C-alpha positions as CSV (number, residue, x, y, z in Angstrom):
1,M,0.0,0.0,0.0
2,Y,1.1,3.6,-0.7
3,K,1.5,5.4,2.6
4,I,-0.1,8.8,3.2
5,L,0.5,11.2,6.1
6,V,-2.5,13.5,6.8
7,L,-2.1,16.6,8.8
8,E,-5.6,17.7,9.9
9,D,-6.9,19.0,13.3
10,D,-10.6,18.6,12.5
11,E,-11.1,15.2,13.9
12,L,-14.3,14.4,12.1
13,F,-12.9,15.4,8.7
14,A,-9.6,13.6,9.5
15,S,-11.6,10.4,10.3
16,T,-13.6,10.8,7.1
17,L,-10.4,11.2,5.0
18,E,-8.9,8.1,6.7
19,D,-11.9,5.9,6.0
20,F,-12.1,7.1,2.4
21,L,-8.4,6.6,1.7
22,N,-8.3,3.2,3.5
23,D,-11.2,2.1,1.3
24,E,-9.1,3.1,-1.7
25,E,-6.3,0.8,-0.4
26,F,-4.0,3.5,1.0
27,E,-2.3,3.2,4.3
28,V,-3.0,6.4,6.3
29,D,-1.6,8.0,9.4
30,I,-3.3,11.0,10.9
31,A,-1.5,13.9,12.8
32,N,-3.6,16.5,14.6
33,D,-0.8,19.1,14.9
34,G,2.4,20.0,13.1
35,Q,4.7,18.5,15.8
36,E,2.9,15.2,15.8
37,C,3.2,15.2,12.0
38,L,6.9,15.9,12.2
39,N,7.4,13.0,14.8
40,L,5.5,10.6,12.5
41,N,7.7,11.7,9.6
42,F,10.8,10.9,11.7
43,E,9.6,7.4,12.3
44,K,8.3,6.4,8.8
45,N,8.7,7.1,5.1
46,Y,5.6,8.2,3.2
47,D,4.7,8.3,-0.4
48,L,2.4,11.4,-0.1
49,Y,1.6,14.2,2.3
50,I,-1.9,15.8,2.7
51,F,-1.6,18.9,4.9
52,D,-4.0,21.4,6.3
53,I,-2.4,24.9,6.8
54,N,-4.1,26.3,9.9
55,V,-3.1,23.6,12.5
56,P,-1.7,23.9,16.1
57,K,2.0,24.0,17.1
58,I,3.6,24.1,13.6
59,N,1.4,25.3,10.7
60,G,1.3,23.3,7.5
61,L,3.3,25.9,5.5
62,D,6.2,26.1,8.1
63,L,6.2,22.3,8.4
64,L,6.5,21.8,4.7
65,Q,9.3,24.4,4.5
66,Q,11.2,22.4,7.3
67,L,10.7,19.2,5.4
68,R,11.9,20.7,2.1
69,N,14.9,22.3,3.8
70,S,15.9,18.8,5.0
71,S,15.7,17.5,1.4
72,D,12.4,15.8,1.8
73,N,10.7,16.0,-1.6
74,T,7.7,13.8,-0.9
75,P,4.8,15.1,-3.0
76,T,2.4,17.3,-1.0
77,I,-1.2,18.4,-1.4
78,F,-2.7,21.2,0.7
79,L,-6.3,21.0,1.7
80,T,-7.2,24.5,2.9
81,S,-10.0,27.0,3.6
82,Y,-7.7,29.9,2.6
83,K,-8.8,31.5,-0.6
84,D,-6.4,34.5,-0.9
85,K,-3.7,34.3,-3.6
86,D,-0.9,35.3,-1.3
87,T,-1.4,32.2,0.9
88,L,-1.6,29.9,-2.1
89,Q,1.5,31.5,-3.7
90,D,3.3,31.0,-0.4
91,A,2.3,27.3,-0.3
92,F,3.8,26.7,-3.8
93,L,6.9,28.7,-2.9
94,K,7.4,26.5,0.1
95,G,7.2,23.4,-2.1
96,C,3.6,22.1,-2.3
97,D,2.6,20.3,-5.5
98,D,-1.1,20.8,-5.5
99,Y,-4.0,22.2,-3.4
100,L,-7.7,21.8,-3.0
101,K,-10.0,24.3,-1.3
102,K,-12.3,23.1,1.5
103,P,-15.0,21.8,1.4
104,V,-13.2,19.0,-0.5
105,D,-14.7,16.7,-3.0
106,L,-13.2,13.4,-2.1
107,D,-13.5,11.9,-5.6
108,E,-11.5,14.9,-7.0
109,L,-9.0,14.5,-4.2
110,L,-8.5,10.8,-5.2
111,L,-7.9,11.8,-8.9
112,R,-5.3,14.4,-7.8
113,I,-3.6,11.9,-5.5
114,K,-3.3,9.3,-8.2
115,A,-2.1,11.9,-10.8
116,L,0.5,13.2,-8.4
117,L,1.7,9.7,-7.5
118,K,2.0,8.7,-11.2
119,R,4.1,11.8,-11.9
120,N,6.4,10.5,-9.2
121,K,6.7,7.1,-10.8
122,K,4.2,5.3,-8.7
123,R,2.2,2.6,-10.4
124,F,-1.3,1.3,-9.9
125,D,-1.3,-1.6,-12.4
126,I,0.2,-5.1,-12.0
127,I,3.8,-5.1,-13.3
128,K,5.1,-8.1,-15.1
129,L,8.7,-8.8,-14.1
130,S,9.2,-12.1,-16.0
131,N,7.2,-14.9,-17.4
132,T,6.3,-16.1,-13.9
133,L,6.9,-13.1,-11.7
134,T,4.5,-10.1,-11.1
135,F,4.6,-7.2,-8.7
136,N,1.5,-5.6,-7.3
137,P,2.3,-2.0,-6.4
138,L,-0.9,-1.4,-4.4
139,N,-0.2,-4.1,-1.8
140,K,3.6,-4.2,-2.5
141,R,3.7,-8.0,-3.0
142,V,5.7,-10.2,-5.5
143,Y,3.9,-13.2,-6.9
144,E,5.3,-16.2,-8.8
145,N,2.6,-18.0,-10.8
146,D,0.0,-16.0,-8.8
147,I,1.4,-17.3,-5.5
148,D,2.6,-14.7,-2.9
149,L,6.3,-15.2,-2.2
150,N,5.9,-13.5,1.2
151,L,9.2,-11.5,0.8
152,P,10.4,-9.3,3.6
153,V,9.0,-5.8,3.7
154,K,12.4,-4.1,3.0
155,V,13.0,-6.4,0.0
156,L,9.6,-5.4,-1.4
157,E,10.4,-1.7,-0.8
158,L,13.7,-2.1,-2.6
159,M,11.9,-3.9,-5.5
160,E,9.5,-1.0,-5.8
161,L,12.4,1.5,-5.9
162,F,14.1,-0.5,-8.6
163,I,10.9,-0.8,-10.6
164,E,10.3,3.0,-10.4
165,N,13.9,3.6,-11.7
166,R,14.1,0.8,-14.2
167,G,17.0,1.5,-16.6
168,E,18.4,4.3,-14.4
169,I,21.0,4.2,-11.6
170,V,19.7,3.8,-8.1
171,T,22.2,5.3,-5.7
172,K,23.0,4.0,-2.2
173,E,21.5,7.3,-0.8
174,M,18.2,6.5,-2.6
175,I,18.1,3.1,-1.1
176,I,18.8,4.3,2.4
177,S,16.1,7.0,2.1
178,K,13.6,4.5,0.8
179,L,14.2,1.6,3.2
180,W,15.1,3.4,6.5
181,A,13.3,6.2,8.3
182,T,15.3,9.0,9.8
183,S,15.1,7.5,13.2
184,E,16.6,4.1,12.0
185,D,20.2,3.1,11.5
186,Y,20.9,1.6,8.1
187,S,23.2,-1.3,7.4
188,E,25.5,-1.7,4.4
189,G,25.4,-5.4,4.8
190,S,21.6,-5.5,4.8
191,I,21.5,-3.6,1.5
192,R,23.7,-6.3,-0.1
193,V,21.5,-9.1,1.4
194,Y,18.3,-7.5,0.1
195,I,19.8,-7.0,-3.4
196,N,20.9,-10.6,-3.5
197,Q,17.4,-11.8,-2.5
198,I,16.0,-9.9,-5.5
199,K,18.6,-11.3,-7.8
200,K,17.7,-14.8,-6.8
201,L,14.2,-14.2,-8.2
202,F,15.5,-13.9,-11.7
203,E,17.1,-16.4,-14.0
204,N,19.6,-13.7,-15.2
205,K,21.7,-13.0,-12.1
206,E,23.1,-9.9,-13.8
207,S,19.7,-8.3,-13.8
208,I,21.0,-5.9,-11.1
209,L,24.4,-4.4,-12.0
210,N,26.7,-3.0,-9.3
211,I,28.0,0.4,-10.6
212,K,31.0,0.7,-8.3
213,G,31.1,3.7,-6.1
214,V,27.7,5.0,-7.5
215,G,24.9,2.5,-6.9
216,Y,23.0,-0.1,-8.9
217,K,21.3,-0.3,-12.3
218,I,18.4,-2.5,-13.0
219,E,18.2,-4.5,-16.3
220,F,15.1,-6.7,-15.8
């Protein structure tokens, strides 16, 4: 599942958003204030942010600026009751990708979420990896002849990263950012283990090339 972090202090609306997005097969965390949102961001990696602006402790604009200043480029949608052009311009200057004015049409929100994720290389269709292997990007599972291989979570996250960057170089920094949250320590040895687990899935063991000193390139 793609993971979405929602910053919204209206508990009823936050609950409505959570139920709606869960029904659309997204994994959702809710933060009621900017500091809680920052704490969740420290503990997990997310595929998308949905932020209100006027929230307690750290407002949505300042929070996004903090995240962008720390090189967090996760796509972000603002849901806001602000209608003045200055606030909306400030939102884009601080790094938001899209916005919707409240009250929000949830079907329109879903369309914008999928469009933004697709622009960021996220897929929603089943991906064929070989004659027998497929990857489902919605539940992040690998199947062989329609049987779930039950691969470890970090192996599946790495597979997703490789698929999103097929034919391009995946750097070690990209892998660390994808597999480990800010609060976690990464392991060079673990990276090699996860890559070898993916290699074993393919007949061509050179499907993942080690570009010395740079990263890896995916050829499957």
